[in-house]
C-alpha positions as CSV (number, residue, x, y, z in Angstrom):
1,M,129.1,87.8,98.6
2,D,127.8,91.2,97.4
3,P,126.4,93.2,100.4
4,T,123.1,93.9,98.6
5,I,122.5,90.1,98.1
6,F,123.4,89.5,101.7
7,N,121.0,92.2,102.9
8,V,118.1,90.8,100.8
9,L,118.8,87.1,101.5
10,V,119.8,87.2,105.2
11,A,119.5,90.6,106.9
12,L,115.9,91.2,105.9
13,G,114.7,87.7,107.0
14,L,116.8,87.2,110.1
15,P,114.8,89.4,112.4
16,W,111.6,87.6,111.4
17,L,113.2,84.2,111.9
18,I,114.4,85.2,115.4
19,Y,110.9,86.5,116.3
20,D,109.3,83.3,115.0
21,I,111.7,81.1,116.9
22,Q,111.0,83.0,120.1
23,N,107.3,82.7,119.7
24,L,106.9,79.1,118.5
25,D,104.6,78.2,121.4
26,E,102.2,81.1,120.8
27,K,99.4,80.6,118.2
28,I,99.0,84.0,116.7
29,E,96.3,84.2,114.0
30,Q,96.2,87.3,111.9
31,P,93.4,87.6,109.3
32,I,94.4,88.6,105.8
33,K,92.2,91.1,104.0
34,L,92.2,90.4,100.3
35,G,90.0,93.3,99.2
36,A,92.9,95.2,97.7
37,M,94.3,92.2,95.8
38,P,93.0,93.0,92.4
39,K,94.4,96.6,92.7
40,V,97.8,95.2,93.8
41,I,97.9,92.6,91.0
42,G,96.9,95.2,88.4
43,L,99.5,97.7,89.5
44,T,102.2,95.1,89.6
45,I,101.4,94.0,86.0
46,A,101.1,97.7,84.9
47,V,104.5,98.7,86.5
48,S,106.2,95.6,85.0
49,L,104.9,96.4,81.5
50,W,105.7,100.1,81.9
51,N,109.3,99.3,82.9
52,L,109.9,96.7,80.2
53,G,108.3,98.8,77.5
54,T,110.2,102.0,78.3
55,I,113.5,100.4,78.8
56,W,113.1,98.4,75.6
57,Y,112.2,101.7,73.8
58,C,115.4,103.3,75.2
59,G,117.6,100.5,73.8
60,W,117.7,98.5,77.1
61,K,119.3,101.4,78.9
62,L,117.9,103.5,81.7
63,P,118.5,107.1,80.9
64,F,118.4,109.8,83.6
65,W,115.1,111.3,82.4
66,L,113.4,107.9,82.6
67,G,114.6,107.4,86.1
68,M,113.2,110.7,87.1
69,V,109.8,109.8,85.4
70,N,109.8,106.6,87.4
71,I,110.5,108.4,90.7
72,G,107.8,110.9,89.9
73,L,105.3,108.1,89.2
74,W,106.3,106.4,92.5
75,V,105.9,109.7,94.5
76,T,102.4,110.1,92.9
77,Y,101.4,106.6,93.8
78,V,102.5,107.0,97.4
79,A,100.7,110.3,97.7
80,L,97.5,108.8,96.3
81,E,97.7,105.8,98.6
82,L,98.2,108.0,101.6
83,I,95.4,110.4,100.7
84,G,93.1,107.5,99.7
85,Y,93.7,105.7,103.0
86,S,93.3,108.9,105.1
87,Q,90.1,109.8,103.3
88,G,88.6,106.3,103.3
89,W,88.3,106.0,99.5
90,T,87.1,102.6,98.2
91,G,89.9,100.1,97.9
92,F,92.2,102.1,100.3
93,T,90.9,101.0,103.7
94,A,93.2,98.9,105.9
């Protein structure tokens, strides 16, 4: 089995499975805040369309420059999320 597939299918979920088995008798309820859901869904759709469109435009290949553009967009997104969360912008609160 490819190590990457093993990591995704087993290693990422195994700690959570062990934790859940150890805490079966505890009823821990954690509320879920869905206020940011429209932003998350919109960003997911936009990123998917961006990636499909740009890779299609490049002949289904990922050239170096496009990889660098994607990394730059990701860094910008993370920076905006961190700044928005720290400044309390609408849609960024936890």
